[in-house]
N, C-alpha and C positions, 0 to 999 in steps of 0.2 A: 419386510422379513426376507431372510434367502431365501431361496428355493428348497423344497424340502426333497432329502435324498429317499428315495428307498426303501422302506424298513424304519424310519425318525419320525416318530409320533410327534415328536416336538412335546413332549408332556409341560403344563405347565408347573409341577412342585413334582420335583424328585425329592424322595425321601431316605439321601443319604448326605452326608454330614459333608459340608465344604471342603475339600481337599483328600476326599476318599478316593481310594483308588477303581474302586466302582464306574468312575466315571471315564476314562481312558478306555477301559476293559469295553462299555457300551459304543464309544467312538470306536474302536476297533474292530469290534464284534458287525457295528453297521458297516463301517467300508469294508470287511472282507464280505459281507452278504453281497453288497452292490457288485464287488471286481468281480465275484464269481457266477452275476450276471445271473443269481434267482429272482421268481416271483415272489411277492408278499403272501401269495398265497399257493405257494410251494413250500412256506417252511414252517413247523411246530416247533413251537419254544414248552419245554417243560420244565419245574419243578419245584421244590418245595415250602419250603419255610426258611424265612431269612434276609441281611439284608441283597447278597446276591441272588437270592431267589427273588427277590424283584422283579428281575431284569426283563422277563417277559411282560413284563405290565409296560417297560420303557421301549419296547421293540414292536414295530406296527408289521403283527404276524398273526398265525393262529396263533392258541396257547393254552398251555394248562398248567393249573398250579393248586395245591392240595397241602397232604400232610407235610411235617418235618421228615426229610429224610428218602420222600417218596417221588421225588419224580423221576427214579429209571423205571418203574413198571409200565409206567403210561406209556411213556417214550419208547419202549421195547415195542408196546402192543401197539401203538399206535404205526409206528413201523412195518409192524405186522399184516395189518389191515390194510394199508395204502402204502409200498414198498418205494410208490414214485414222489411220497414225499421228503423232504430231510428236515432230521429231526436231532432237534438240540439239547440237552439237558444242559442244566444251570445252576450252581447253586455253590452254595459257603465249605471250608473245609469242613467246618461243625454238621453241615447241612448233610453233605456225601459221605465222607469218610467215620463222620462220627453215626446220629441217627440213621444216617442210608447205609451204612457200610455192609453190611446183609446182601444189599440190593445189588450195591456195587459187586462184589464177590458173583453172582451168581448172571447177573449182565454181561460179565467179561469175560464168563464161562459158554453163554450163549454166543457170544459175539454178532451180535444183532450192528445193521450199520447206522450206527446212532453216533454220535458225538456228544461229549461231556466236558464242558468248560468248568472248571472247580477253581473258586476266590478265594486264594488260600492265604488270608491275614495272618493263622496261629493266635487266632481267639475266639471266642462268639463276639460278633458285634452285634447282634438283635438283641442279645436277652444280656445288653452292657456289659460284660468283661471278662467272664469266666474261661477257664483254659478251655484249648478246643484239643480235636485229637493232636495238630501239631505244632501244639503251644510246648516252648523248648524245657528241656528241666530247669527250676529254679525261678519261671517268670512266677512272679508273684500278680495276685488276680484277688479281687474282691473274695471267690470261692478260696482259694487255695491260697493264705496271707502268710504261710508259712513257705512258700515257693510249690511248684509243679513240681512231684517226685516219680510221674511215671515220664517214660521215655516215649519222646516223637514219633509217631508213626510217620515210617516212608511210603507216602503212595503208591510214587514211580517203582519202585521195589516191590511191594504185593502187587501193583496191574503187572509187571514182566513177568514174575513169578507166577503167578494167575493165569495166564492166557494173553493176556489184550494184545491188541496187532497194531497198536499206535501208543505210544507214550512220550508226550510233550512234557517242558517248562517252560512259561516265560512270564515276564514280569510288565506290569503295566505302566514301569518308568522307562520302557524300550518300544513304543508303539509302533514301530515302523515292522518291529521283528515279529512283535503278536498279532499281529494282523495278519503276516505271513503266516503262524504256524496257526490261526483260524483256519485258514485257506486250504492248508493240509490236510489238517485235520477234521474240516466237511469233506476236502474229496477224498481220505482214503474210504475204501470198503471195509467197513468193518469196523471194531470197535473203539473209538478214541477217545481215549482220555488229554489232555492237554491242562497242565495245575498250572494256575498263575498265581505267580508273588503278587500282592497288593497290600499296600500299610493301610489299616485302620488308624486312622488318626487321634480315633479320639479314645479307644481301647484298649491298643496297643502301645505304650510309649516306651518299649524296648525295640519292636522291630519296625521299624519308621521307614519313608523313603530311603532315605542317604544308607539305613544299614542293610536295606534289599541291595542297592547301588555298587555298596563296601562286598555287598557277601556274594555276590553271581559274578558269572562270566561265557559268554556266548561262545558256546563250541565253534571251531572252524570249519571251514572245505575237506580236513583230511580225516574228518571225523566221519566213520561206519555205519548209521544206526541198523545195520541189518547184521551188524554179530550182537546174538542175543546174549550171550557169556558176557562181552565186553560192556554192552548196555548195562547190564544187573550191575557190573561193578562200576560203571558209570554213577546210579545213583547212590553208591555208598558215599560219593565226594561233597562235603559239606563244610561252606566256609571258606572258600567259596562255592556254591551251588551251580550246577551247570544251564546254561538255558538254551533251548534248540530241542531238535526233534531227536531223541534218547534211544528208541528203538522202533522200529519200523517191521512188519511183515504184513508180504502181498501176498494173496492168491488163494486165501484160507474162507471155504464157504462162511457165509452170512449163516443167520438164523430164521431170516423167512423165508429163505429160498429151500430150507431142507421142510418148511411145514407140507406134510401131505394132502394140503386143500390144493394145492399150489403146482402137486405133481404135474397134472394135464388138463389144465386150465390158469391161464397165469392171473387171470381177471381178478384183482384186487378183490381182498374180501369184501372191504367197507362200499364198493360198487355193485355187488352182486344182488340180485331180489331172492329172497326166501324164496322154499318152497314150501308152502305151506301144507301141502298132504303130506308130504314127507315129516314135519313136523308134527301134524298130527299124529302120526303114526309114530312116532318115539314118544311123544306124552304119553298114547294109550299103552304104549310097550311097558314104558317104563311104570306103567300104573298096576298092571297087572299082579 
C-alpha cells in the first residue's frame, strides 16, 4: 500500500457509484488540504445528508454530520467558538440549496470565515433521482415524469446578490483547476461558496461528464472577479457556464470577529473555563 497522504483515511468501502464525480472531488480536496499544509486536527468538516454529504466520513479530520440541509449552522457555530480551526461545510445541491437554502442565506448574511463546497449534479442522488433545485427545465425524473417545470436555481447569482464574499465554480472533470479553487476558497477570509459541477452516473443521464465538458469554459486571466456587477452578469451565462472565481471581496469583517465575547478576550470560547459562580447567579436571577 502506498504511503497515506494527510487527510486520506483510505476507507475500505465508499458508498458512491463507480464513476461518480464525488471521487475526483475527494481527491482534489485531499490534495488541497495537503498543499495548504494544514493538520488533520486543525480541520473540521460539516455536512447534512446525501451522497456528497458523506464526504466527512471519507476525510481524516474532525467532523460533524447531521440532518438534511443542516451543515451550515454547526459550521458557523464551530468557527465562532474556536476561530483557529479551518471549517468546511460540504453537501449536494439538494442538501445545501434545497433543504438548507434558508441556512445558506443566513450564513452568507453573517459572513463567517468558513468554506462551502456544493457538489452540483442537478439531481437528488441519494434518494434516487428526483429533481433538485438546479435541475434543468424539461428533465424527466421518476417524480417529474412530465418533466421539470420550475426554473433552475442560480446559486452563484443568489450568493452574490445576498452578499457572499467569495463565489466560484469548478468541475470535477478538471481536477487541477478544482484543487486550486478549493485552496483559494479555504484561504479566503469570509464566507466562500464553491459550486462544483459533477456527473451523477446513476440518476442523471442528461447532464453527464461529456455534457459538463461541452457546456463549460475556464475564465481567462483577463477576467476581474472584484467587479461585483460584472460578476453578477457572469453568473447569467449558461451553456457554456464559466468556471473559476466569479466574485471575490476582501477586507469585510467576519462573523466571529464581531462576537462581543471576543471584544476584550481573544481566547476561543471553546477553550475558556466556565465561571460557575456567574452561572449560578444567572440561573438564580432567571428563577426569580
